[in-house]
C-alpha positions in Angstrom: 11.9 77.8 28.7 13.2 75.7 31.6 16.9 75.4 30.7 18.0 77.1 33.9 15.7 74.9 35.9 17.4 71.9 34.3 20.8 73.2 35.2 19.9 73.9 38.8 18.2 70.6 39.3 20.6 68.2 37.8 21.9 69.4 34.4 21.2 68.6 30.8 19.5 65.4 30.0 18.0 64.8 33.4 14.6 65.7 34.8 14.6 69.2 36.3 14.1 69.3 40.0 14.8 72.5 41.9 17.2 72.2 44.9 15.7 73.3 48.2 17.1 76.5 49.5 18.7 77.5 46.1 17.1 80.5 44.5 16.2 80.2 40.9 18.9 81.2 38.5 21.7 80.6 41.1 24.6 78.2 40.2 24.4 74.7 41.6 26.5 74.3 44.8 29.7 72.4 44.3 29.5 68.9 45.8 32.5 67.7 47.8 33.3 63.9 47.5 32.7 62.1 50.7 36.1 60.6 50.7 38.0 63.9 50.7 38.5 64.0 54.5 39.2 60.3 55.0 42.9 60.9 55.0 42.5 63.4 57.9 40.9 60.9 60.2 43.3 58.0 60.9 44.3 59.4 64.2 40.8 58.9 65.5 40.8 55.3 64.4 44.0 54.0 66.1 42.9 50.9 68.0 44.3 50.1 71.4 46.1 47.1 69.9 47.9 49.2 67.3 48.9 51.8 69.9 50.3 49.2 72.2 52.2 47.5 69.4 53.7 50.9 68.3 54.7 51.8 71.9 56.2 48.4 72.7 58.0 48.2 69.3 59.5 51.7 69.9 60.7 50.6 73.4 62.3 47.4 72.0 64.0 49.5 69.3 65.4 51.9 71.8 66.7 49.1 74.0 68.4 47.5 71.0 70.1 50.8 70.0 71.2 51.2 73.6 72.7 47.8 73.6 74.6 48.5 70.3 76.1 51.7 71.6 76.5 51.0 75.3 79.9 51.0 76.9 79.5 47.7 78.8 78.5 44.1 78.1 77.3 41.3 80.5 79.2 38.1 79.7 77.8 35.7 82.3 74.5 33.8 81.6 71.2 35.5 82.7 68.1 33.9 84.0 66.9 31.6 81.2 63.2 31.9 82.2 63.3 35.7 82.0 65.2 35.6 78.7 62.8 33.1 77.0 59.8 35.1 78.3 61.1 38.3 76.8 61.7 36.5 73.5 58.2 35.1 73.6 56.7 38.5 74.3 58.7 40.0 71.4 57.6 37.2 69.1 53.9 37.5 70.1 54.0 41.2 69.6 55.5 40.7 66.1 52.4 38.8 64.9 49.9 41.7 65.2 52.6 44.1 64.0 53.0 41.9 60.9 49.3 41.8 60.3 48.9 45.5 60.7 51.8 46.1 58.3 50.4 44.0 55.5 46.8 45.2 55.9 47.4 48.9 55.6 44.9 50.0 53.0 46.9 53.0 51.7 50.1 51.0 51.2 49.3 47.9 49.2 52.1 45.3 48.8 52.6 42.2 46.8 51.9 38.7 48.0 55.6 37.8 48.2 56.4 40.8 50.4 53.4 40.0 52.7 54.7 36.4 53.2 58.2 37.7 54.1 56.7 40.2 56.6 54.6 37.5 58.2 57.5 35.1 58.4 60.3 37.3 59.6 58.9 40.2 61.6 57.8 38.1 64.6 61.3 36.6 64.7 62.9 40.0 64.5 60.8 41.3 67.4 61.6 38.1 69.3 65.3 38.8 68.8 64.7 42.4 70.0 63.0 41.0 73.1 66.1 38.9 73.9 68.4 41.9 73.5 66.2 43.8 75.8 66.5 41.0 78.4 70.3 41.2 78.4 70.3 45.0 78.9 67.7 44.8 81.7 69.8 42.2 83.4 72.9 44.3 83.0 71.1 47.3 84.6 69.8 45.1 87.4 73.2 43.8 88.3 75.3 46.9 88.0 73.0 50.0 88.1 74.3 50.9 91.5 77.5 48.9 91.6 80.8 50.5 92.8 82.9 47.5 92.1 86.3 48.2 90.6 87.4 47.1 87.2 90.3 44.7 86.8 92.0 43.1 83.8 91.0 39.6 82.6 92.0 37.6 79.5 89.5 35.4 77.7 90.0 33.1 74.6 89.0 34.4 71.2 86.3 32.2 69.7 85.8 33.9 66.4 87.2 36.7 64.3 84.6 38.9 62.5 85.4 41.2 59.6 83.6 44.6 60.0 81.1 45.7 57.4 78.2 48.0 57.0 79.4 50.3 59.8 80.7 47.6 62.1 84.4 47.5 63.2 86.6 44.5 62.9 86.2 42.5 66.1 87.1 39.4 68.0 84.3 37.4 69.7 84.4 35.9 73.2 81.9 33.8 75.1 83.9 32.5 78.1 81.0 31.4 80.2 78.9 29.8 77.5 76.2 32.4 77.8 74.9 31.5 74.4 75.5 35.0 73.0 79.0 36.0 72.0 80.4 39.5 72.8 82.2 41.4 70.1 85.4 43.3 71.1 86.3 45.9 68.4 90.0 46.3 67.5 91.9 48.4 65.0 91.9 47.1 61.5 95.7 46.8 61.4 95.7 44.7 64.5 92.8 42.5 63.2 94.6 41.9 59.9 97.8 40.8 61.7 96.1 38.3 64.0 92.9 37.0 62.4 94.4 34.3 60.1 95.8 32.6 63.3 93.5 33.9 66.0 93.0 30.4 67.5 95.0 30.1 70.8 95.0 33.9 71.4 93.3 35.6 74.3 92.1 39.1 74.5 92.4 41.2 77.7 89.4 43.2 78.9 88.5 45.2 81.9 85.8 43.6 84.0 84.0 43.9 87.3 81.8 41.5 89.3 78.5 42.1 91.0 77.4 40.8 94.4 75.6 37.9 92.8 78.7 36.9 90.7 77.6 38.4 87.4 80.5 39.7 85.3 80.4 42.8 83.2 83.2 44.0 80.8 84.0 47.4 79.4 83.2 47.3 75.7 82.9 50.3 73.5 80.9 48.3 70.9 81.5 47.6 67.3 79.3 50.5 65.9 81.7 53.4 66.6 82.8 56.3 64.6 86.3 56.4 66.1 89.1 53.9 65.8 89.2 51.6 68.9 92.3 51.5 71.0 94.6 48.5 70.3 93.6 45.5 72.4 96.1 43.4 74.5 96.4 40.1 72.7 98.4 37.2 74.2 98.8 33.5 73.8 96.3 31.9 76.1 98.0 31.0 79.4 100.3 34.0 79.4 100.3 36.1 82.6 98.6 39.5 82.6 99.8 42.1 85.1 97.6 44.0 87.4 97.8 47.0 85.1 96.4 45.0 82.2 99.7 44.9 80.4 100.8 41.7 78.7 103.3 40.8 76.0 101.6 40.6 72.6 103.2 39.4 69.4 101.4 42.1 67.5 102.8 44.8 69.7 106.4 43.6 69.1 106.1 44.1 65.3 
């Protein structure tokens, strides 16, 4: 009988054909599917474009985080050509990042989600490029500056309620830089002023670079601790050299 030959050569119901190198009567070797090791090989398939996108995206992310948690803010306009170029670089990078995101074979997504990724990811990376430009300009102007800080009062342009980790803040843009700066204040002070914030100025500590750029001390709005009370005055009131000024809120 050739039942064992049938088992060794392909099993019941198929023509018996002995495998080379397998002794008669030995169990058939277990066949491993060819796709079993595919998941272990993606590191060898990372293209230069994907690697560049990952590295540049990580750099922009770190710059944005640094901007959120930095202790200073540049409030004068920066070079428009440099700013637009950084935004364009970020936007251009977002296009291949979006394509790589929606074409991942192991993570399929619906058509609606793909459209959203294609539409919004390039704009998000473009915004990140703009934020990077502001931080780079700040470092360029004040990285080695020894200029002293002095008080200055600027009009409040908008009052912003804090949410999702943000502190209540007042926004200023005294030099029409096109990007307002948020000054975090205690919640009680914000609640007392925000219904009638028009006409009020907020005092900050600032310094000036050799080229005339102005940087202010700003602890940011994403802080774990309560910010110190700000000096708020009616615009036009005098501010002393120590930064003190009369504030209606302080008199309550």
